[in-house]
C-alpha positions as CSV (number, residue, x, y, z in Angstrom):
1,M,0.0,0.1,0.0
2,T,1.4,3.3,-1.1
3,N,0.7,6.7,0.6
4,H,-1.8,7.9,-2.0
5,E,-3.8,4.5,-1.6
6,N,-4.6,5.1,2.0
7,P,-8.3,6.2,2.3
8,E,-7.4,8.5,5.2
9,N,-5.8,10.8,2.7
10,D,-9.2,11.7,1.4
11,T,-9.8,15.2,3.3
12,T,-13.4,15.0,2.5
13,A,-13.8,11.9,4.5
14,V,-12.3,13.4,7.8
15,V,-14.7,14.0,10.6
16,P,-13.7,15.6,13.9
17,F,-12.1,13.0,16.3
18,Y,-14.9,13.4,18.8
19,E,-17.6,12.4,16.1
20,R,-15.9,9.0,15.3
21,P,-18.2,6.2,16.0
22,Q,-15.9,4.3,18.5
23,V,-14.8,7.4,20.4
24,Q,-15.9,7.6,24.1
25,M,-16.4,10.9,25.6
26,V,-15.6,12.1,29.2
27,N,-16.2,15.5,30.8
28,I,-13.3,16.5,33.0
29,P,-15.0,18.7,35.7
30,I,-12.7,21.8,35.6
31,G,-14.1,25.1,34.7
32,G,-17.1,24.7,32.5
33,G,-15.9,21.1,31.8
34,I,-13.2,20.0,29.5
35,P,-14.1,17.5,26.7
36,F,-11.8,14.4,26.5
37,G,-12.3,11.7,24.0
38,F,-10.5,8.4,23.6
39,E,-10.8,5.3,21.4
40,R,-9.6,1.8,22.4
41,I,-8.1,-0.5,19.7
42,S,-6.8,-4.1,20.0
43,N,-5.6,-6.9,17.8
44,S,-5.8,-10.3,19.6
45,E,-4.0,-12.0,16.9
46,V,-0.7,-10.1,17.4
47,G,-1.4,-9.5,21.2
48,I,-1.3,-5.8,21.1
49,G,-3.9,-3.3,22.2
50,G,-3.9,0.4,23.2
51,A,-5.8,3.7,23.5
52,Y,-5.5,7.1,22.0
53,G,-7.3,10.5,22.3
54,T,-7.4,14.2,22.8
55,W,-8.8,16.9,25.1
56,G,-10.0,20.5,24.6
57,K,-12.0,22.2,22.0
58,C,-11.8,21.0,18.4
59,Y,-10.6,23.7,15.9
60,D,-10.8,23.1,12.2
61,N,-8.9,25.2,9.6
62,T,-11.8,27.8,9.5
63,T,-12.1,28.4,13.2
64,L,-8.4,28.3,14.0
65,P,-8.0,32.0,13.4
66,E,-10.2,32.7,16.3
67,L,-8.0,30.7,18.8
68,I,-4.9,32.4,17.5
69,E,-6.4,35.8,18.1
70,Q,-7.4,34.8,21.6
71,S,-4.1,33.5,22.4
72,T,-1.8,36.2,20.8
73,G,-4.1,39.2,21.1
74,T,-3.7,39.9,17.5
75,P,-5.6,38.7,14.3
76,L,-4.2,36.1,12.0
77,D,-3.4,38.1,8.9
78,N,-3.8,36.4,5.5
79,S,0.0,36.5,5.0
80,E,0.5,34.5,8.2
81,R,-2.2,32.1,7.4
82,M,-0.8,28.6,6.4
83,N,-2.3,26.4,3.7
84,L,-3.0,23.5,6.4
85,A,-5.0,20.9,4.4
86,P,-2.2,20.0,1.9
87,L,0.1,19.6,4.9
88,G,-2.3,17.0,6.4
89,F,-3.9,19.0,9.0
90,I,-7.8,19.5,9.1
91,H,-8.6,19.5,12.9
92,R,-6.6,20.0,16.2
93,H,-7.6,20.4,19.8
94,H,-6.7,23.2,22.2
95,L,-7.4,24.6,25.6
96,H,-7.7,28.3,26.3
97,G,-7.6,30.4,29.4
98,I,-6.7,27.4,31.6
99,S,-4.3,28.0,34.8
100,D,-1.1,26.0,35.2
101,Q,-2.6,24.2,38.1
102,D,-5.7,23.0,36.1
103,H,-3.4,22.0,33.3
104,V,-1.6,19.7,35.6
105,K,-5.0,18.3,36.7
106,I,-6.3,17.8,33.2
107,E,-3.2,16.2,31.8
108,T,-2.8,13.8,34.9
109,E,-6.4,12.8,34.4
110,V,-5.9,12.1,30.8
111,G,-2.7,10.3,31.2
112,A,-4.1,8.1,34.0
113,R,-7.2,7.3,32.1
114,L,-5.3,6.2,28.9
115,L,-3.1,4.1,31.0
116,Q,-6.0,2.3,32.5
117,E,-7.7,1.9,29.1
118,A,-4.5,0.7,27.3
119,A,-4.0,-2.0,30.1
120,N,-7.5,-3.1,30.0
121,V,-7.7,-3.5,26.3
122,S,-4.6,-5.5,26.4
123,G,-6.3,-7.7,28.8
124,W,-4.4,-6.7,31.9
125,E,-5.3,-5.1,35.2
126,P,-3.2,-1.9,35.9
127,E,-1.5,-3.6,38.9
128,E,-0.2,-6.3,36.4
129,V,1.7,-3.6,34.3
130,D,5.5,-4.0,34.9
131,A,6.7,-0.7,33.1
132,V,5.4,2.6,31.8
133,L,7.4,4.6,29.3
134,I,6.1,8.0,28.2
135,G,7.7,10.3,25.6
136,S,6.7,14.0,26.0
137,T,8.1,17.3,24.6
138,G,7.5,19.3,27.6
139,S,5.5,17.4,30.3
140,V,3.2,19.3,32.7
141,S,5.2,18.3,35.8
142,E,8.8,16.9,36.3
143,N,7.5,13.6,37.8
144,Y,4.5,13.3,35.3
145,T,5.1,9.6,34.4
146,E,5.2,8.7,38.0
147,Q,2.0,10.7,38.8
148,I,-0.2,9.2,36.1
149,S,1.1,5.7,36.9
150,R,0.1,6.1,40.6
151,Q,-3.4,7.6,39.6
152,A,-3.9,4.8,37.1
153,G,-3.4,2.0,39.9
154,I,0.0,0.8,38.7
155,R,2.3,-0.8,41.2
156,E,4.8,1.4,42.9
157,D,7.6,-1.0,42.1
158,A,6.6,-0.9,38.2
159,L,9.4,0.9,36.3
160,K,8.4,4.5,35.4
161,V,10.5,6.0,32.4
162,S,10.2,9.6,30.9
163,V,11.8,10.0,27.6
164,H,12.2,13.6,26.4
165,K,13.4,13.7,22.7
166,A,10.6,16.0,21.4
167,C,8.5,14.4,18.8
168,D,10.8,11.3,18.8
169,G,9.8,10.6,22.4
170,S,7.5,7.6,21.9
171,A,9.4,5.9,19.1
172,G,12.5,6.5,21.4
173,A,10.7,4.7,24.3
174,L,9.6,1.9,22.2
175,H,13.1,1.4,20.9
176,L,14.5,1.5,24.4
177,T,12.0,-1.2,25.4
178,L,13.0,-3.5,22.6
179,N,16.6,-2.9,21.4
180,P,19.2,-4.2,24.1
181,D,22.2,-3.0,21.8
182,L,20.7,0.6,21.7
183,A,23.4,3.2,22.7
184,Y,21.0,4.8,25.1
185,N,20.5,1.4,26.9
186,K,24.2,1.0,27.1
187,L,24.5,4.5,28.6
188,S,22.1,3.4,31.3
189,K,22.8,1.4,34.4
190,T,19.5,-0.4,33.5
191,N,19.2,-2.0,30.0
192,L,15.5,-1.6,29.7
193,A,15.2,-4.0,26.7
194,K,16.9,-6.8,28.8
195,K,15.0,-5.9,31.9
196,L,11.5,-5.8,30.3
197,F,11.7,-8.8,27.9
198,G,8.7,-10.8,28.5
199,K,7.0,-8.3,30.8
200,K,3.9,-6.3,30.4
201,V,4.8,-2.8,29.2
202,L,2.9,0.3,28.4
203,V,4.6,2.6,25.9
204,G,3.2,5.9,24.7
205,G,3.5,9.6,24.1
206,I,1.4,12.2,25.9
207,E,1.5,16.0,24.5
208,G,-0.4,18.8,26.0
209,L,1.0,21.1,23.5
210,S,-1.9,23.6,23.7
211,R,-0.5,24.6,27.1
212,F,3.0,24.4,25.7
213,I,2.8,26.5,22.7
214,Q,0.2,29.2,23.7
215,K,2.8,30.9,25.9
216,S,5.1,31.3,22.7
217,F,2.8,33.6,20.6
218,D,4.3,31.7,17.7
219,K,1.5,31.8,15.1
220,N,3.0,29.1,12.9
221,A,3.2,26.6,16.0
222,L,-0.4,27.5,16.9
223,Q,-1.5,26.6,13.5
224,L,0.4,23.2,13.4
225,F,0.3,21.7,16.8
226,G,-2.4,20.4,19.1
227,N,-3.1,18.1,22.1
228,G,-2.9,14.4,21.7
229,A,-2.0,11.0,23.3
230,G,-1.5,7.5,22.4
231,I,-0.4,4.4,24.6
232,I,0.1,0.8,23.5
233,G,0.5,-2.4,25.5
234,L,2.9,-5.0,24.5
235,I,5.0,-7.9,25.8
236,P,8.5,-7.5,24.4
237,G,9.7,-10.6,22.7
238,K,6.2,-12.1,22.4
239,S,3.7,-9.6,20.9
240,M,6.6,-7.5,19.4
241,E,10.1,-8.6,18.7
242,F,13.1,-6.3,17.8
243,L,14.9,-7.1,14.4
244,V,17.1,-4.2,13.4
245,G,17.3,-0.5,14.4
246,D,19.5,2.6,14.9
247,T,19.3,6.0,16.4
248,Q,20.9,9.4,15.2
249,E,21.7,12.7,16.8
250,V,22.2,15.8,14.6
251,Y,22.3,18.9,16.7
252,D,19.9,21.7,15.4
253,E,22.8,24.3,15.1
254,Q,20.5,27.0,13.6
255,G,17.6,26.4,15.9
256,V,15.4,25.8,13.0
257,L,12.8,24.2,15.5
258,A,14.0,25.6,18.9
259,V,12.3,24.1,22.0
260,H,12.6,25.0,25.7
261,M,13.6,22.1,27.9
262,Y,11.0,21.8,30.7
263,Y,12.8,19.0,32.3
264,P,16.4,18.6,34.0
265,H,19.3,18.8,31.6
266,S,22.8,20.4,32.2
267,G,22.4,22.2,28.9
268,H,26.1,21.2,27.9
269,R,27.0,19.6,24.8
270,I,30.3,17.5,24.7
271,E,31.9,16.7,21.4
272,G,31.6,12.9,20.7
273,Q,29.1,12.3,23.5
274,S,25.4,11.7,23.2
275,M,23.2,14.7,24.0
276,V,20.9,12.5,25.8
277,E,21.4,12.5,29.6
278,V,20.3,9.5,31.4
279,T,19.3,9.7,35.1
280,Q,18.2,7.0,37.6
281,I,15.9,9.1,39.9
282,D,15.4,6.3,42.2
283,P,15.2,2.4,41.8
284,Y,11.8,2.8,39.9
285,N,12.0,6.0,38.0
286,M,14.2,7.0,35.1
287,R,14.6,10.0,32.7
288,F,16.1,10.1,29.3
289,A,16.5,13.8,28.4
290,G,17.7,15.2,25.2
291,L,19.6,18.6,24.7
292,M,17.6,21.1,22.7
293,H,18.7,24.4,21.1
294,E,16.2,26.6,23.2
295,P,14.6,29.7,22.0
296,E,15.7,33.1,23.2
297,N,13.9,34.8,26.2
298,G,12.6,31.6,27.6
299,L,10.0,31.1,25.1
300,P,8.5,27.5,24.8
301,V,9.0,27.0,21.0
302,F,10.1,29.0,18.1
303,M,10.0,28.0,14.4
304,A,12.6,29.8,12.4
305,G,10.9,28.8,9.1
306,S,9.2,25.8,7.6
307,M,11.7,25.3,4.7
308,G,14.5,25.0,7.0
309,M,12.8,22.4,9.1
310,V,11.8,20.4,6.0
311,K,15.5,20.4,4.6
312,L,16.7,19.3,8.2
313,F,14.4,16.4,8.7
314,V,14.1,15.0,5.2
315,R,18.0,15.1,4.7
316,N,18.7,13.2,8.0
317,G,15.5,11.3,8.0
318,V,16.3,9.7,4.5
319,E,19.9,9.0,5.7
320,I,18.8,6.9,8.7
321,V,15.8,5.2,7.1
322,R,18.2,4.0,4.3
323,K,20.6,2.8,6.7
324,V,18.1,0.7,8.8
325,Y,16.4,-0.6,5.7
326,N,19.8,-1.9,4.3
327,S,20.3,-3.5,7.7
328,Y,17.0,-5.1,7.3
329,R,17.7,-6.5,4.0
330,D,21.0,-8.0,5.4
331,K,19.1,-9.5,8.2
332,M,16.6,-11.1,6.1
333,S,19.4,-12.5,3.7
334,Q,21.1,-13.9,6.8
335,L,17.8,-15.7,7.8
336,G,17.0,-16.9,4.3
337,M,13.9,-14.6,4.2
338,L,14.7,-12.4,1.1
339,G,11.0,-12.6,0.2
340,K,9.8,-11.1,3.3
341,S,8.9,-7.2,3.2
342,I,7.9,-4.4,5.5
343,E,4.2,-4.3,5.7
344,V,3.9,-0.7,6.8
345,I,6.1,2.1,8.1
346,I,4.7,4.1,11.1
347,V,6.1,7.6,10.5
348,H,6.1,10.6,12.9
349,H,3.2,12.9,11.7
350,A,5.3,16.0,11.2
351,N,3.5,17.1,8.3
352,L,2.6,15.7,4.9
353,K,5.2,17.7,3.1
354,I,8.1,16.2,5.0
355,N,6.9,12.8,4.9
356,S,6.1,12.8,1.3
357,L,9.6,14.2,0.5
358,I,11.2,11.4,2.6
359,H,9.0,8.9,0.8
360,K,10.0,10.4,-2.7
361,H,13.8,10.4,-2.0
362,L,13.6,6.9,-0.8
363,N,11.7,5.8,-3.9
364,K,14.5,7.4,-6.1
365,E,16.8,5.1,-4.3
366,G,14.8,2.0,-4.9
367,I,13.6,1.9,-1.5
368,Y,9.7,1.5,-1.4
369,L,8.1,1.7,2.0
370,P,4.4,2.0,2.6
371,M,3.9,5.3,4.5
372,P,0.2,5.9,5.3
373,W,-1.0,9.2,6.4
374,V,-3.3,8.4,9.3
375,I,-4.0,11.3,11.7
376,R,-5.6,14.3,10.1
377,E,-7.7,14.9,13.1
378,F,-5.0,16.1,15.5
379,G,-2.6,18.3,13.8
380,N,1.1,17.6,14.7
381,V,0.9,16.1,18.1
382,S,4.7,15.5,18.6
383,A,5.6,12.3,20.6
384,A,2.0,11.1,20.5
385,S,1.7,10.7,16.6
386,N,3.7,7.4,16.3
387,M,1.5,5.8,18.8
388,I,-1.7,7.0,17.3
389,A,-0.6,6.0,13.9
390,F,0.4,2.6,14.9
391,L,-3.0,2.1,16.7
392,R,-4.9,3.3,13.6
393,E,-3.0,0.7,11.5
394,L,-3.2,-2.1,14.3
395,P,-6.4,-3.8,13.1
396,K,-4.9,-4.6,9.8
397,M,-1.7,-6.2,11.2
398,K,-1.1,-9.9,11.1
399,P,1.3,-12.3,13.2
400,G,4.6,-12.2,11.6
401,D,4.2,-8.8,9.9
402,H,7.4,-6.7,9.9
403,I,6.7,-3.1,10.8
404,M,9.1,-0.2,10.5
405,I,8.8,2.6,13.2
406,D,10.2,6.0,12.2
407,G,10.5,8.6,14.8
408,F,12.2,12.0,14.6
409,G,12.0,15.3,16.5
410,A,13.6,18.7,17.5
411,G,16.9,18.5,18.9
412,T,17.3,16.7,16.5
413,Y,16.8,12.9,17.3
414,Y,16.0,10.1,15.3
415,D,14.8,6.5,16.1
416,V,14.2,4.0,13.3
417,F,13.8,0.3,13.8
418,V,11.8,-2.8,12.5
419,V,9.8,-5.1,14.5
420,S,8.1,-8.6,13.9
421,L,4.5,-8.9,15.4
422,G,3.4,-11.9,17.4
423,S,6.6,-13.5,17.7
424,P,6.9,-16.2,20.4
425,A,8.9,-15.4,23.6
426,E,12.2,-17.5,23.8
């Protein structure tokens, strides 16, 4: 299946997320009530389930200028208005006029509920979960993963891991879960892939980007980003088995997409060393924190220009996908499985232009990877997008399918790897 064959590319078929037939709606009792919608998805054949959703008011491309004027205090001029539909964005969800304290309450409620739903649809009680790994660009509190785990009823001795690599956060978290030879696992005192093999694990991305970007007054960011979250449940080595993968760091010298680090990091870059700092907070809590090129004046986010961002992510994105794809072909050759192919590639939902250009460049090199565009109802939801995209494709997956995960984010960070579904645990 190629990108243009995916029915979700038809913009006329896109309904607001809250109106999807399987979405369950909850009212969070803060202020006049905060709408929160989520959908549960499972595939018993491969043994994976999960839940994804969003919260806040839904804005489509016609009502978005109203939000921007409320947030910035100035109208959105025609010269500032982005042509969003061709970039893949039809709807997104925001909160406006919410206090910092209420954002904490809302995002904790959302995170805890999604952990519970992801566990339940996977066939587990929350207290059976052995680990929770959450990717986020700028979590609402420093101990957010621990907070939502506790509220969800997950055991105190379950491992909680926070991964801060911007949009690459959830892909990076899943990579940590599966690849024992990953450089970040070797940096850590705890090799997560070895520790979590055969265990019940929840992995996801939770992004309250409405809170994050509305303090920046960046009109481009306000048009592109929104709230979203996605969490999957898996058993490494059984429902999902690592095949090949790699990670890459390319520091964003120019600050093309500058992001404030709302998490502990020394802020130092040492030549020849990883920009990711690994902290064992206590026996049950860990943090993987990536260095960012931060905006001036303490702003949350600043986009220097879409063209520079496209060039940065496409050039480096093609390089690492090519590298991992070639490793995959070598692996299949060694196993005598040259006829095997990658069923689908789950790519970070940056924007359609970036993903289409990556697809085009790979095609020119004879690398044909199915890259569906699957989440037009959310805008760019950073670390949540890979998990949402995976869950949207999950019902179509079969045992033994090979799936490529392609995560990339500001900083810049890249995690690309291939997994096999429904493989037996050794």
